[in-house]
N, C-alpha and C positions, 0 to 999 in steps of 0.2 A: 497583525496576523496574516501570514501568507496564506494564499489560497489552498495550498497543499494541507497545512495544518487545519484550516477551516473544514475542508472536505473530510479529513481524518476524524475530527471531532464529531462532525455530522454522522459519519458511518458509525462511530462508536456510540453516539447517542442513540441511533436507530437499533443497534444490536441490544443496547441496555433497555430500550423501550419495548422491543419484541419480548425480551426476557420478562420484563414487568407485565406485560399483557398476558403471557403464558402464566405467569404466577397468579394473576387475578382470575384467569380462566380455571385454573387448577383449584383455587379457593372456592370458586362459584360452583365447581362440579364436585365439591366434597373430596377432593383428592388428599386433602390434610386431615379429614375428619375421622378416618378409619383407624388411626392411631397404630398401636402395635399389631392390630390384626392384619394390616397391610403387608407387614413383613413375612407373613406366611402364605402370601398368594403364589409364591413359586413352589410351594409343596402341594402334592396331591394329598388327599385324605389318607391317613395312616402312614404317610411318608415321614412326617416330622419326627425327629428322634432317631432316624436311620440314615446314615451318610450314604451318598450316592457317588463313591469314588470309582469303583470297578465299572468296567463296561458291562459285564454280565452281572446284574443286581444280585447280592447274596440271596440265599433261599429265604431267609427271614423276610427280606423286603418284598420278594414275590408273594409271599403269603399274606403280607400286610396289604399290599395293593391289589385291588381288584383286577380281574383280566382285562377289563375295558379300560381301566386307568392305564395299565401297563402297556397295552396295545395302542392307546392314543398317544403316549408319550413316544413310543417306537415309530409310529406313523409320522409324528411331528418331526422327529430327527431325520428320517429318511426322506421326508419332502424337501429338505435343505440339501440334499447329498451333493447333487451336481453343481449347484451354485457355490456351495462351500468349498467343494474341492477345486473348482476352477480358479478361484481367488487364493486358495491356501497353498496349492501346488506351485503356483507362480510365486507367491511370496518366498518360498522356501529356496527357489532358484536365485532370486534377486538378493536374498540374504548371503548366499555363498558369493555371488559376484561382487557385492558390495563390500563384504569382508575382505576379498582380495585387494580391492583398491584401497580399502582402508589400511591394510597392513602395508602396502606398498608406499602410501603417502606418509604413514608413521615412520617407516624406515628412511624415507628421504629426508625427514626432519634432522637426522644425525649422520646420515650418509648422502649428502646432496649430490654426489657424483653418480649415484645409483642410476643406471639406465638413462643417464643425462643427454645421450646422443639421440634419443627417440623424442621427436615433438609431441608424439601421442602419449607419452608416458611422463611428461613434466608434472611437477606438483600442482601448477595451476590448473591442470585438467584432471588429474587423477583425484584430487581431493574433492572437487565438487561432484564428481562421479560417484565417489563413495557415499557423500551426503545424501544425493538424491536417490541412489539405489536402495539404501536401507531406510530412508523415510518414506518415499513414495512407493518403492518396491516391497521392501519387507514389511515395515510397521504399518503402513496404510492398508496394504492388501491383506495382510494377516488379520489385522483388526476388523476389516470389513467382513472376511471371511467368517470369524468368530461371531460377529453381530448377526450374519445371515443364519448360523446355526441356532443362536440362542433366541432369536425373535419368534419362531413357533413355540418354543417353550414357554416364553414370556406371556404370549398371548393365548396359549393353549389352543392351537389351530394349526393346520398345515400351512407351510410357506405358500403364498400366492406370488404369482409373477416370477418365479425364479429364473425364467429364460431371460428376463431383462437384465438380471444380474451377471448371467454368463456372458451376454453381449457386452455388458459393461466392462467385465474382466479382459474380453478381447481388445477392446479400444484402450483400456488403461495400459496393457502390455504393449500395445502398439506405440502409444505414447511415450513409455519408457525406453523403448528400443530407438525411437527417433530422437527423443530428448537426450539420452545418454551418447548417441552417435553425434549429435550436434555439438555437444560439449567436448567430445573427444576430437572434433574437427576444428575446434577453437571458435564455435558459433554460439557463443554464451551470452546471455543479456548481462552479465557481470555483476549481478546482486545475489548475495548469499541467500540460499533457499529459494531463489527465483531465477536460477540460471537457465532453465529451459526457455527457448524461443517461445514467444507468445502465440505462434501459430500452432505449436505443439501442445501448449496448455489447453487449447480447446477440446483436445481428446480426452484430458483428464476431467474437464467439466462435464463432458457428455458421459463418460464412463461412471463418474461418481454419482451423476444424476439418475443413470439407469440403475446403478447398485442401490439407491434409496427408494426405487419404485416398489420393490417386494416389502420393504418396511412399511410403506404407507398402506399398500393393498392388504397386507396382513393385519395391520392394525385396524383396519375397516371391518375385517372379518373375526375379530378377536371375540373369544368367549368369556373374557374376564372383564368385570366392571372397573377394576382399579389397575392403573399401570404402576407396576413396580419400579423402583428407582432406577434400576438399570435400564429400563425402557426410556426413562427421561434423558439419561445420559447418551444413549445411542440416538434418539430422535434429535437432541440438540446437536451432536457432533455432525450428523448428516445434514443438518440445515446449515450450521455454522460455516463449515468448510467450504463448500461451493461458493458461498457468498464472499468469504475472506480471499479465497484463491482468485476468483474472477476479478475482484476489485483491485488486488495487488498487482495483477498481471496485465491490467489495461495498458496497451502500448502508448508511448509518448505523452501520457498524462502527468507522470510524476517525474520530472527530469532533475538532474543535478542534486544538490544537497537536500532539496526537499523529498527527493526519492528515498533517502536514507531514513527519514521518518515512517514513511510508508513500508519500507523494507523491513524495519525491525518491529513495527506494528503488526505485520503479517507473520514475520518469523517466530515471534514469541507466542502469537495466537494460535499458530499451528501447533505449538506444544500444549498450550492451555485449553484451547477451544476444539481441538480435534483429537490428538492422541491421548491427552489426559482424560476426557469423558469416555473414550473407548477403554482405556486400562482400569479406571475406577469402576466403570460399569461392569466390566468383566469381573473384577474382584468382588463387587457387591452380590453378584450371583454365585461365583465359584466357592468362596469361604462358607457361607451358610449352607449351600447345598451339599458339599462334601462332609460337613460336621453334621447335618441334619439339624441345624439349630438356627433359627432366625437371627437377623442382626439384633443388637441390644437396644437401639433406639431408631425406629423408623422415622420419626418427626425429625430427628437430628440429621438423618440422611437427606431429607428434603431441604433442610436449612443448608447443608453442605452444597447441594446441587445450585440452589438459587444464588447463593453468595459467590459461588464460582461464576455464574452467568453475569452478576452485577458488578463484580470487582476486576475480573481478569483482562477485559478488553484494552486497558491502557497500560498493562505491565511492561510490555516491550521497550517503551521509550527509555527505561533506565539503562538500557545499553548505549545510549547516547549522552550519558552525563559527560559534560564538558564539550560537548559537540556544538555546531553552529545552529542551534534551535533555542527557542525561547525557554528561559530558566523555569518559568511557571509551569510549562508543559512537562518538563522533566521532574519537577517536584509533585505534580499530579500523578505521574507514574510511580514515584517512590511511595507515595501514599497508598495507591492501589497495591502495590507490591506487598506492602506491610499488612494491608487489610487482607490479602490472600491467606494469612495465617488462619483465618476464621473457617473457610471451607476445608483447609488442610487439617487442623484440629478436629472438626467434627468428623471427617472421614477416618482420621486415626483412632478416635474413640469407638467408632462402630467396628472397623476392621480388626483391631488389635483386641478391643474389649470382647467381641465375639470368639476370639480365640482363647481366651482365658479359661484354663482348665482343659484345654485341648491340645496344647503344645506337643504332646507326646505323639499326635498324629502325623507330626512333620518326619518322624522317622520312617513312616511307611509310604505315605502318599506323594507321588511325584508332583501332581497337580497342586496340592496344597502347599508343598515346600516352595515350589517356584512362585506361585501367586501370593503366598504370604510374604516372602522375602521381597517380592516386587511392590507390594503394598507398603511394606516398611520403608523401602528406599523412596517411595513417593513421599512419604512423611519428611524423611531426612532431606532429600534434595529440594522440596519446596520450601522448607524452613530456612535451608541454606540459601536459596534464591531470594527470599525476603530480606535477609541479612546482607547479601551481595548487592542488593539495590541501594543501600544506604551509603550516602556520599563518602563517609569515612572509611568505609570498606571498599567500595568501588574504585576509589582513587589508587588503590593498591592492586586489585585484581584485574582491573580493565586492561585490555590488550595483552594479558598473559595466558600461560597455559592452565592457569586455575580455571578459566572459563570453560575450557575444553573438558576438564575433569568434571565440572559441574553438569554440562550438558550431556555427558555420558552417564553420569549418575542418574539423570532424570530419563532420558531417551532409552538407555540400555537396562541399567539395574532395575528401574521401575517398570517401563513398559515391555521391554522384551522378555523379561522374567515372567511376567504375567501372560504374555502371549505364548511362551514355551509351555507353561502349565496348562493354559487352556487347550493347546494343541493335543497334549497328553490325555486331556479329558475327552474331547469330542471325536478323535480319530477311531477309537474302537467302536464307538455308536454309529459311526458313519460305514465303516467296513465291516461290522459285525465279526471282528477278530481282534484277539488281543495283542499287545505289542510284543514281538518275538523275544527280545533279550532284556532282562531286568539290569544287567550289569552296565548297559549302555545309557541307562537312565543315570546311574551314578556317575559315569564317566563323563557325560555330558554336563551334569550338574557341577561337578568339581572343577572342570576345565573352565567353564564360563565364569564360576564364582571366584576362583583364585585369580584368573585373569583379569576380571573387572576390579578386583581389589587392588591389585598390583597397579593397574592402570589409573585408578582414581587417586590412590594414596600418593603415587609418584608424582603426578601432575598437580595434585593439590599443594603438596609441599614444595615442589620445584616452582610452581607458579606463584606462590606467595612469596618465596625468596626472590624470584625474578622481579616482581612488583616492586618490593622494598628497595631492591637495587636500582631499578629504574628511576626512582625518585631520589637517588644519590647522585648529586650533579657530578661529583669528581670520579665516578666509576666508569672507566671506558666501557662502551657498549659491547665490544667483542669479548671483554672479560664476562659480561654477563651471559653473552651466548655460549661461551665455553663452560660456565657454571651449570647451565641447564642440560648439558649434554647426557650426564649419567641418568637424569630423570626421563629424558627423552628415550634413551636405550631401554629403560625399564618399562616405558610405555609399549615399545615394540614387543618386549617379551610377554607383557599383559595381553596385547592384541593378538600375539601368536597363539597364546593358549585359548583366547576367545574364538579365534578362527578354527582351531582344531575342535573345539567343542561344537561349532556350527556344522563341521564336516560329520561328526559323529551324529548329531542331530538329523542332518539331512540323510544320511545313510539309513538311519533307523525309519525315517519317515518313508523313504522310497520302498524299504522292506516292508512296511505296514502296507503301502498301496498295493504291493504285489502279493500280500498275505503270505509272506514267508514265515518259516518256523513252523512249529506243530500246533495243532487245535488244543487250546487249553480251556479247561472248565473252571479255572481260578484266575483271579485278576493278577496282572504283572505290576508289581509294586517295587519299592526300593529294595525291600527284603521280603523274605517268605512269610506270608500271613501265619499266625499261631496255629490255625487249623491245618495248614500244610505241613508244619514242623512236626506236629503232633502224629501225623499219619506215618 
């Protein structure tokens, strides 16, 4: 056993041990004993059965909620305004920049001569800039912003220490500017997901730590005795990520091929122990809150959380099947990958079971449509990932465009859709203003939906065919390259639609910040509510 693998196993053991200790603590503090009653902690008295989709609650809900309860929720929302907007506004900017770099890198796959004379726009620099801008700029910053908004609601108190989060956003943005600039100048660490120089990484550690301070301070001042499952996911993500990020970016500790093991241990854990808890946690709040209906099994939600904590830490090594690492370590990763079907199924039962009988609401609610589709794509992408870890499948999909399709199914169709839906939910509450134009909801939705569909389907089919041909010894390599070109062109078409959708989303977001449009006393939804049509 090499020292690197020994260190990796020790770190993984410590992560699992921490998860086990937290599980023991939760049992000792009766976090499991409340049963289905705990699923109702996100509702105020009289609120259950009435969905909270529009910014201005319907008159019926205002009548059901007391003035004190309604004012307390309003104050909780406003307490996080500055902190949330500082992270969220930045994330929208990085989404646009990351999309531009992503579209350019996609086009270069089938037009390699495109802007080839510029060293700053080579594929080797543009592609990692896209990856880091959307991962640490868009997904991470938007996820932290939404967590900052939901924390006061979950703990039913005002956000404490919001100024720490604002300072954290400043440091995080500085880190992104310096990190992306370093990559553009060719100063990359050369490891996927870990391209930023380690000196810049310190800013992310500091910024992320400052963003976690309000969570801890507000948790200390909470007025609820039980922590709803969304709180567990947020707490875990904000503890796991700095730990993972700091260990993986230690300079000069994991050289050579041993560094690949740590590289993919980190890369997959970013997905499973950072963005996945954020996405699932948001969905666990938004779906029941909008429907006015608690999740169908609260204890099942806790089983899903703890099984994620216990099984995910070793999943990433399946990306190194056939690599220069011990076979037993790869086998362990494959077993963990298959066991991940447990939390995935439990989450699917809750998310989709809660939707039963309420699918008609998808016609109206922008938040519910985006969030539920994102939750559905989590189910699909996770089960696909478990299958992809199997050696019989991995031998075909490894080093092909198939893995790119899978990554976007999880990182975009799952996480970004949930983030889009959450932004549509929280902005009216922060700005005290309705979204100006309902048609932009539909335009955004269909552009990104059709775009990601074209993207994933084309690369999934093309990548599988590519993998099969790569295993055929008598097929010339250039013939395989030419075979993939139509699928890569379709990828660019899909990416163009997604980028157009992001422009629409950003335009609508800025208009919301500036409170454009007319003052409305009705919610802005996908279509006119029935009460509006009847007038």
